C-alpha positions in Angstrom: 23.9 -10.4 10.7 22.3 -13.3 12.6 19.9 -15.7 10.9 17.0 -14.2 12.9 17.9 -10.8 11.6 18.0 -12.1 8.1 14.6 -13.6 8.5 13.2 -10.4 10.1 14.6 -8.3 7.2 13.1 -10.7 4.6 9.7 -10.7 6.3 9.7 -6.9 6.6 10.6 -6.6 2.9 7.8 -9.0 2.0 5.2 -7.2 4.1 6.3 -3.8 2.5 6.0 -5.4 -1.0 2.6 -6.8 -0.1 1.4 -3.4 1.1 2.6 -1.7 -2.0 0.8 -4.5 -4.0 -2.6 -3.5 -2.6 -2.7 -0.6 -5.1 -3.1 -3.3 -7.8 -6.2 -5.0 -6.4 -8.6 -3.3 -8.9 -6.4 -4.4 -11.8 -6.3 -7.9 -10.4 -10.1 -7.9 -10.1 -10.4 -6.8 -13.7 -7.9 -9.5 -14.7 -9.9 -12.1 -12.8 -13.1 -11.2 -14.7 -11.1 -11.2 -18.0 -9.7 -14.7 -17.3 -13.1 -16.1 -16.2 -14.9 -14.7 -19.3 -12.3 -16.3 -21.5 -12.5 -19.7 -19.8 -16.3 -19.6 -19.9 -16.0 -19.0 -23.7 -13.9 -22.2 -24.0 -10.5 -20.6 -24.4 -7.2 -22.0 -23.0 -4.6 -20.3 -20.7 -1.0 -20.9 -21.7 1.7 -20.0 -19.2 5.4 -19.5 -19.6 8.5 -18.3 -17.8 12.1 -19.3 -17.0 13.6 -20.7 -13.8 11.5 -19.8 -10.8 8.9 -18.3 -13.2 8.8 -21.7 -15.1 8.0 -23.4 -11.8 5.3 -20.8 -11.1 3.8 -21.3 -14.6 3.5 -25.0 -13.8 2.1 -24.4 -10.3 -0.6 -22.0 -11.6 -1.5 -24.3 -14.5 -2.0 -27.1 -11.9 -4.2 -24.9 -9.8 -6.5 -24.3 -12.8 -6.6 -27.9 -14.1 -6.8 -29.4 -10.6 -8.5 -27.0 -8.2 -7.6 -24.1 -6.0 -10.1 -24.0 -3.2 -13.4 -25.1 -4.7 -14.3 -28.6 -5.8 -15.1 -28.1 -9.5 -14.3 -29.3 -13.0 -10.8 -28.7 -14.3 -10.1 -25.5 -16.3 -7.9 -25.6 -19.4 -4.4 -24.3 -18.6 -1.1 -25.5 -20.0 2.4 -24.7 -18.8 4.6 -24.3 -21.9 7.6 -25.1 -19.7 7.1 -28.8 -19.1 7.7 -30.8 -22.3 11.4 -31.4 -22.4 11.4 -32.9 -25.9 9.7 -29.8 -27.3 11.9 -27.4 -25.3 15.2 -29.2 -26.3 14.2 -29.7 -29.9 13.1 -26.2 -30.5 16.0 -24.8 -28.5 18.4 -26.8 -30.5 16.9 -26.3 -33.9 15.7 -22.7 -33.6 17.3 -21.2 -30.5 16.2 -20.8 -26.9 14.3 -17.5 -27.7 11.8 -19.6 -29.7 10.8 -22.2 -27.2 7.6 -20.6 -26.1 6.7 -18.8 -29.4 6.9 -22.0 -31.4 4.4 -23.7 -29.0 2.1 -20.7 -29.3 2.3 -20.9 -33.1 1.4 -24.6 -32.9 -1.2 -24.6 -30.1 -2.6 -21.1 -29.6 -5.9 -20.0 -31.1 -7.5 -16.5 -31.3 -9.0 -15.7 -27.9 -6.8 -18.0 -25.9 -4.6 -16.4 -23.3 -0.8 -16.3 -23.0 0.3 -15.5 -19.4 4.0 -14.7 -19.3 6.0 -14.4 -16.2 9.4 -12.7 -16.0 11.0 -11.2 -12.9 13.3 -9.1 -15.0 10.6 -8.2 -17.5 13.2 -8.8 -20.2 13.2 -12.5 -20.9 13.6 -12.7 -24.7 11.7 -16.0 -25.0 8.7 -14.7 -23.0 8.7 -11.4 -24.9 8.9 -13.2 -28.3 6.0 -15.4 -27.3 3.9 -12.5 -26.1 4.5 -10.6 -29.4 3.6 -13.7 -31.5 0.5 -14.3 -29.4 -0.8 -10.8 -30.0 -0.1 -11.2 -33.7 -2.2 -14.4 -33.7 -5.1 -12.9 -31.8 -4.4 -14.3 -28.4 -5.0 -12.2 -25.3 -1.9 -11.5 -23.3 -1.1 -11.1 -19.6 2.4 -10.2 -18.4 3.6 -10.4 -14.8 7.0 -8.9 -14.4 9.3 -6.9 -12.1 9.3 -3.1 -12.0 11.0 -2.7 -15.4 8.6 -2.6 -18.3 10.3 -2.5 -21.7 7.2 -1.7 -23.7 3.9 -0.8 -22.0 2.1 -2.1 -25.1 3.7 -5.6 -25.0 0.6 -7.2 -23.4 -3.1 -6.5 -23.0 -2.6 -6.5 -19.2 0.7 -5.9 -17.5 1.0 -6.4 -13.8 4.4 -5.1 -12.6 5.8 -5.8 -9.1 7.4 -2.9 -7.4 10.2 -4.8 -5.7 14.0 -4.8 -5.9 14.7 -8.5 -5.4 13.9 -11.5 -7.5 12.6 -13.3 -4.4 10.0 -10.7 -3.6 8.9 -10.4 -7.2 8.4 -14.2 -7.5 6.5 -14.3 -4.1 4.2 -11.6 -5.4 3.7 -13.4 -8.7 2.6 -16.5 -6.8 0.4 -14.4 -4.4 -1.3 -12.6 -7.4 -1.5 -15.9 -9.3 -3.3 -17.6 -6.4 -5.6 -14.6 -6.0 -6.5 -14.8 -9.7 -7.2 -18.6 -9.4 -9.5 -17.9 -6.5 -11.3 -15.1 -8.3 -11.8 -17.3 -11.4 -13.2 -20.1 -9.3 -15.6 -17.8 -7.5 -16.7 -16.0 -10.7 -17.3 -19.3 -12.6 -18.5 -21.7 -10.0 -19.9 -19.9 -6.9 -22.2 -17.6 -8.7 -20.3 -14.5 -7.6 -20.0 -12.0 -10.4 -18.8 -9.0 -8.4 
């Protein structure tokens, strides 16, 4: 296989995944309203994931705090993946499965949102944080691959129907960007539809 063929195959796979993802636009619109209403009410979005999903959690938190496409005040979003002292202390003292749950226990308040990302849908530390968040009255959003262990694990679950980690992560970022844009439009441009 040539490098051009490899690129063509990857592009075709991404286009097919994007086309399949169109079926979730209504769910994304509902999620955008849900996020905007929570932020208007003064709640905080917490994001978490591992590896590439950790990078996406940080990326999306930066879009909310900084800006996405509109010049506007920062919105409260925190990536739970960034404080190496917390991650290593909690991981060492309590185990890696606790690194996000412990932060939710310390920082999360009822009505806040925990947005978990997991390409496998099975990351123990993300699932544990989602379970604790729900117990503590936080709202929960879970973006995952096609496998959903428990359809009740989060208030909103957005699965990606793709076979490879790369396509799942690309869709998570695409959907995350869409949600940022929706939130900005809903809160700051006067668009409520």
